[in-house]
C-alpha positions in Angstrom: -55.8 -14.3 -17.1 -53.6 -17.4 -17.4 -49.8 -17.0 -17.4 -48.1 -18.3 -20.5 -44.8 -20.2 -20.1 -41.9 -20.7 -22.5 -42.2 -23.8 -24.6 -39.1 -26.0 -24.9 -38.7 -29.5 -26.4 -37.0 -32.4 -24.7 -34.1 -34.0 -26.4 -33.7 -37.8 -26.8 -32.1 -38.0 -23.3 -35.0 -36.1 -21.6 -33.1 -32.9 -21.2 -34.5 -29.4 -21.5 -32.8 -26.1 -21.7 -33.7 -23.5 -19.0 -34.0 -20.1 -20.8 -31.2 -17.7 -20.1 -33.6 -15.1 -18.7 -34.8 -17.5 -16.0 -31.2 -18.7 -15.2 -30.1 -15.0 -14.8 -33.2 -14.1 -12.7 -32.7 -17.0 -10.3 -28.9 -16.9 -10.2 -28.4 -20.3 -11.9 -24.9 -20.5 -13.5 -23.3 -23.1 -15.7 -22.3 -26.0 -13.4 -24.8 -25.2 -10.7 -27.0 -28.0 -9.4 -30.8 -27.8 -9.4 -33.4 -29.6 -7.5 -36.5 -31.1 -9.3 -39.7 -31.5 -7.4 -43.0 -33.1 -8.3 -45.9 -30.8 -7.2 -49.7 -30.8 -7.6 -49.2 -28.1 -10.3 -46.4 -29.9 -12.2 -42.6 -30.0 -12.1 -40.7 -27.4 -10.0 -37.0 -26.7 -10.7 -35.1 -24.7 -8.1 -31.4 -23.8 -7.7 -29.9 -26.2 -5.2 -28.5 -24.6 -2.0 -26.5 -26.5 0.5 -27.8 -25.6 4.0 -24.6 -25.3 6.0 -24.7 -24.9 9.7 -23.7 -21.4 10.7 -21.4 -22.7 13.5 -19.6 -24.9 10.9 -19.1 -21.9 8.7 -17.7 -19.9 11.5 -15.3 -22.7 12.4 -14.1 -22.8 8.8 -13.5 -19.0 8.9 -11.6 -19.2 12.1 -9.3 -21.9 10.7 -8.6 -19.7 7.7 -7.9 -16.7 9.9 -5.3 -18.6 11.9 -3.5 -19.7 8.7 -3.2 -16.0 7.6 -0.1 -13.9 8.0 -1.7 -11.2 10.2 -2.0 -13.0 13.6 -3.1 -9.9 15.5 -6.1 -9.3 13.2 -6.9 -13.1 13.1 -7.0 -13.3 16.9 -9.4 -10.3 17.2 -11.7 -11.7 14.5 -11.6 -15.1 16.1 -12.8 -13.6 19.4 -15.8 -12.0 17.6 -16.5 -15.3 15.8 -16.6 -17.0 19.2 -19.0 -14.5 20.5 -21.3 -15.1 17.5 -21.0 -18.9 18.1 -22.1 -18.4 21.7 -25.1 -16.4 20.6 -26.0 -19.1 18.0 -25.7 -21.8 20.7 -28.3 -20.1 22.7 -30.9 -20.0 19.9 
């Protein structure tokens, strides 16, 4: 049996509203960016996700830790983060 989609009309600027049920299901919120792809089956719309390098993320966390008030905890967490970065470097 063929799946039926939701019918929406384009406005004069070529915009279409993504149904709330779909936005909720795929975690798309107001202000989020979406990617639009041309496929053999039609148009594909996906929530845009920035692929951030894990090491860059860890560096950012380390910087935030050192700016915190609890230096003792920050130093311990920074050591664990460095261990994770070393593991990632070996991948």
